[in-house]
C-alpha positions in Angstrom: 4.3 -25.4 -12.4 1.5 -23.1 -12.4 -0.8 -22.8 -14.7 -4.9 -22.7 -15.3 -7.0 -20.6 -13.1 -4.3 -20.2 -10.6 -1.9 -19.0 -12.9 -4.4 -16.2 -13.8 -5.1 -15.0 -10.1 -1.2 -15.3 -9.6 -0.7 -12.7 -12.9 -3.7 -10.5 -10.9 -2.1 -10.6 -7.8 1.3 -9.5 -9.8 -0.8 -7.0 -11.3 -2.4 -5.6 -8.2 0.4 -5.9 -5.7 3.0 -4.1 -8.8 0.3 -1.0 -9.3 -0.1 -0.1 -5.5 3.6 -0.2 -5.3 3.6 2.7 -8.0 1.5 4.6 -6.2 2.7 4.1 -2.9 6.5 4.8 -4.6 4.9 7.8 -6.1 3.6 9.4 -2.9 6.9 8.8 -1.2 8.8 10.3 -4.2 6.4 13.4 -5.9 3.5 13.6 -3.4 4.4 13.9 -0.2 8.0 15.8 -0.8 5.6 18.4 -2.4 3.5 19.2 0.4 6.4 19.0 2.6 7.6 22.1 0.9 4.3 23.9 1.3 3.5 26.1 4.0 1.8 23.9 7.3 -1.8 24.6 6.8 -1.4 24.5 3.2 0.2 21.2 3.1 -2.7 19.7 5.9 -5.4 21.1 3.7 -3.9 19.2 1.0 -3.2 16.4 2.4 -6.6 15.9 4.1 -8.2 16.5 0.4 -6.1 13.8 -0.7 -7.0 11.6 2.0 -11.0 12.4 1.0 -10.5 11.9 -2.8 -8.3 8.5 -2.1 -11.7 6.7 -0.6 -13.3 6.4 -3.9 -13.4 3.1 -5.7 -11.2 3.5 -8.2 -8.1 3.4 -5.7 -9.7 1.1 -3.0 -10.5 -1.8 -5.7 -6.8 -1.8 -6.5 -5.8 -1.6 -2.7 -8.3 -3.6 -1.2 -8.6 -5.9 -4.1 -4.8 -6.7 -3.9 -5.2 -7.8 -0.4 -8.2 -10.1 -1.7 -5.6 -11.4 -4.0 -3.1 -12.1 -1.6 -5.2 -14.0 1.1 -7.2 -15.7 -2.0 -3.4 -16.9 -3.5 -2.0 -18.1 0.2 -5.5 -20.2 0.4 -4.7 -21.8 -2.7 -1.5 -22.2 -2.5 -2.2 -24.5 0.8 -5.0 -26.4 -0.8 -3.1 -27.4 -4.2 0.2 -26.8 -2.3 1.8 -26.6 -6.7 5.1 -28.6 -6.8 7.7 -25.0 -7.6 6.6 -21.5 -6.4 4.9 -22.0 -3.1 7.1 -20.8 -0.8 7.5 -17.1 -3.7 3.7 -17.0 -3.6 2.6 -17.4 0.6 5.9 -15.1 0.7 4.2 -12.9 -1.5 1.0 -13.3 0.1 2.4 -12.2 3.7 4.7 -9.6 2.2 1.0 -7.6 0.5 -1.3 -8.3 3.2 1.2 -7.3 6.4 3.4 -4.9 4.9 1.2 -2.9 3.1 -2.5 -3.9 3.8 -2.2 -3.9 7.4 0.7 -1.6 7.6 -1.7 1.2 5.9 -4.5 0.4 8.5 -1.9 0.6 11.4 0.5 3.2 10.6 -0.8 5.5 8.1 -4.8 5.6 8.7 -4.5 6.3 12.1 -1.8 9.1 11.0 -4.4 10.4 8.6 -7.5 10.4 11.2 -5.2 12.5 13.3 -4.3 15.3 10.5 -7.7 15.0 9.7 -9.3 16.4 13.5 -7.3 19.3 12.4 -8.0 22.5 11.7 -5.0 23.4 9.0 -4.5 27.1 10.0 -4.3 26.0 13.4 -1.0 26.1 15.4 -1.6 22.3 16.0 -1.5 21.9 12.6 1.4 23.2 12.2 3.3 22.0 15.1 2.2 17.9 14.1 2.7 18.8 10.4 6.6 17.6 9.8 6.2 14.7 12.7 3.0 13.8 9.9 5.3 14.1 7.2 8.7 12.3 7.9 6.0 9.3 9.5 3.9 8.9 7.3 6.3 9.2 4.6 8.4 6.3 6.5 5.6 4.0 6.6 4.8 4.3 3.2 8.3 4.0 2.1 7.9 0.2 4.5 4.2 -0.5 2.4 6.2 0.4 -0.6 8.8 -1.7 -0.2 6.7 -4.6 0.9 4.2 -4.6 -2.7 6.9 -4.1 -4.3 8.8 -7.5 -2.9 5.3 -9.2 -3.4 4.6 -8.7 -6.9 8.4 -9.9 -7.1 7.9 -12.4 -5.6 4.8 -13.6 -7.2 6.8 -13.5 -10.8 9.2 -15.6 -9.4 6.6 -18.2 -8.8 5.8 -18.2 -12.1 9.3 -18.4 -13.4 
């Protein structure tokens, strides 16, 4: 049975990964669809503004904090090696760390950086925009699923 401070750590991990799953899901279901419907110059400008706004304490605390919590849960699991839930805890940590956090760095951030280098009304931006939306959204779907699965398997570890 997981209890005490380790229980609290896992509950906070569930909240963090669940919140991130919600943010990622909202982007896939609402934001990217709305941006894709705009003319390319407006979509590029809006996405660039969103990417700048994202690097603020509220979002970064939940995004990076969930990665730190996931790493801590994995380390504590190896140290404590609980009788129940160890597989779920390690799987949840791997799902968030690799499927959400590192995937963001490897797939979404490079696309954001490329988009930021483009002038919204330039022909290059208009050409890149449809590919950006398609590729960015695909990888966002993956990190949505990974963050949601992490929250779910952390929850299962407590059951």
